[in-house]
C-alpha positions as CSV (number, residue, x, y, z in Angstrom):
1,M,-12.6,-4.6,-9.5
2,S,-11.4,-4.2,-5.8
3,D,-8.6,-2.1,-4.9
4,L,-7.2,-4.4,-2.5
5,N,-3.9,-5.7,-2.5
6,I,-3.7,-9.2,-1.6
7,L,-0.9,-11.1,-0.8
8,I,-1.3,-15.2,-1.8
9,V,1.7,-16.6,0.4
10,D,1.6,-20.8,-1.2
11,D,5.3,-22.3,-1.9
12,S,3.2,-24.1,-4.9
13,V,3.6,-22.5,-8.2
14,T,0.5,-24.0,-9.7
15,M,-1.4,-23.4,-6.5
16,R,-0.6,-19.5,-6.8
17,R,-1.3,-19.8,-10.3
18,I,-5.0,-21.3,-9.4
19,L,-5.5,-18.2,-6.6
20,V,-4.3,-15.6,-8.8
21,N,-6.8,-16.6,-11.8
22,T,-9.4,-16.9,-9.1
23,L,-8.9,-13.6,-7.5
24,G,-9.1,-12.4,-11.2
25,K,-12.5,-13.7,-11.8
26,I,-13.9,-12.9,-8.9
27,G,-12.6,-9.6,-9.1
28,Y,-9.2,-8.9,-7.3
29,S,-6.3,-8.4,-10.0
30,N,-4.1,-6.3,-7.0
31,V,-2.1,-9.5,-6.1
32,I,1.5,-9.8,-4.9
33,E,3.0,-13.8,-4.5
34,A,5.3,-14.8,-2.2
35,T,7.0,-18.4,-1.8
36,D,6.7,-18.6,2.0
37,G,6.3,-17.0,4.9
38,K,9.9,-15.3,5.1
39,D,9.4,-14.2,1.8
40,A,6.2,-12.8,2.8
41,L,7.1,-10.6,5.5
42,A,9.8,-9.1,3.4
43,K,7.2,-8.5,0.6
44,M,5.0,-6.7,3.6
45,Y,8.1,-4.3,4.4
46,S,7.9,-3.1,0.9
47,E,4.9,-3.2,-0.6
48,K,1.3,-2.2,0.9
49,V,-0.9,-5.4,1.6
50,D,-4.7,-5.4,2.9
51,F,-5.1,-8.7,3.1
52,I,-3.4,-12.1,2.9
53,I,-4.4,-15.5,1.9
54,T,-1.7,-18.3,3.3
55,D,-1.1,-22.2,2.8
56,W,0.0,-24.1,6.3
57,N,2.8,-26.3,4.9
58,M,5.8,-24.3,3.3
59,P,9.1,-24.5,3.7
60,E,11.6,-22.0,5.8
61,M,8.5,-21.0,7.7
62,S,5.2,-22.5,7.7
63,G,1.6,-21.0,7.0
64,L,1.3,-21.1,11.0
65,E,4.5,-18.9,11.7
66,F,3.9,-16.8,9.4
67,V,0.5,-15.8,10.4
68,Q,1.9,-15.7,14.3
69,S,4.8,-12.8,13.0
70,V,2.3,-10.7,11.4
71,R,-0.4,-11.2,14.4
72,G,2.8,-10.0,16.7
73,D,3.7,-7.4,14.7
74,E,2.5,-3.9,15.8
75,Y,2.1,-2.4,12.0
76,F,0.4,-5.8,10.5
77,K,-1.4,-7.3,13.5
78,N,-5.0,-6.1,11.9
79,I,-4.5,-7.3,8.1
80,P,-7.1,-9.9,7.4
81,I,-5.9,-13.4,6.9
82,L,-7.4,-16.4,5.0
83,M,-5.9,-19.7,5.3
84,V,-6.3,-21.8,2.0
85,T,-4.9,-25.2,2.9
86,T,-5.2,-29.1,2.3
87,R,-5.5,-29.6,6.5
88,S,-9.1,-30.2,7.1
89,L,-8.6,-31.4,10.7
90,K,-11.0,-29.7,13.2
91,D,-7.8,-29.4,15.6
92,D,-5.7,-27.8,12.7
93,I,-8.4,-25.0,12.0
94,I,-8.7,-24.6,15.8
95,T,-5.0,-24.1,16.0
96,A,-4.7,-21.8,13.2
97,L,-7.7,-19.5,14.6
98,K,-6.0,-19.5,17.7
99,A,-3.0,-18.7,16.0
100,G,-4.8,-15.4,14.6
101,I,-6.6,-16.3,11.1
102,N,-9.7,-14.9,10.3
103,N,-11.1,-17.3,8.4
104,Y,-10.2,-20.9,6.5
105,V,-10.7,-22.8,3.6
106,V,-9.9,-26.6,2.7
107,K,-8.3,-27.1,-0.7
108,P,-9.7,-27.9,-3.4
109,F,-12.2,-24.7,-3.6
110,T,-14.5,-23.3,-5.8
111,P,-14.3,-19.4,-6.9
112,E,-17.6,-19.0,-4.8
113,V,-16.4,-20.2,-1.9
114,L,-13.1,-18.1,-1.9
115,D,-14.9,-15.2,-2.7
116,K,-17.8,-15.8,0.2
117,K,-14.9,-16.3,2.5
118,I,-13.2,-12.9,1.6
119,K,-16.1,-11.2,1.5
120,E,-17.2,-12.4,5.2
121,I,-13.8,-11.3,6.2
122,L,-13.7,-8.1,5.0
123,S,-17.5,-7.4,6.2
124,K,-16.2,-8.0,9.7
125,K,-13.4,-5.5,9.5
């Protein structure tokens, strides 16, 4: 089991459950959940976060705004970020990459895809 602390940011309770369960199956059990970007930033100041998985479409603060906030913060800017979203247009992916995500997964996804993307990001760290 990995001791990586993973922050999941998604406004959907169901999607957070799917991600927590999927991460558990692939060996990641230390998970912190946040309902949107603002909630996530607050949790990042109180808990150690090693890796972020975020949705794009959320109220309060979108995933894109959240990524920009993380990348603009000296303390958090190097934390790897994987965006997991339904947005699959090439322009959206390019926009997210320019904002600073490390990789992108389109929903729905398999545990194998999630595992591969996480390992790809961590191997480049």
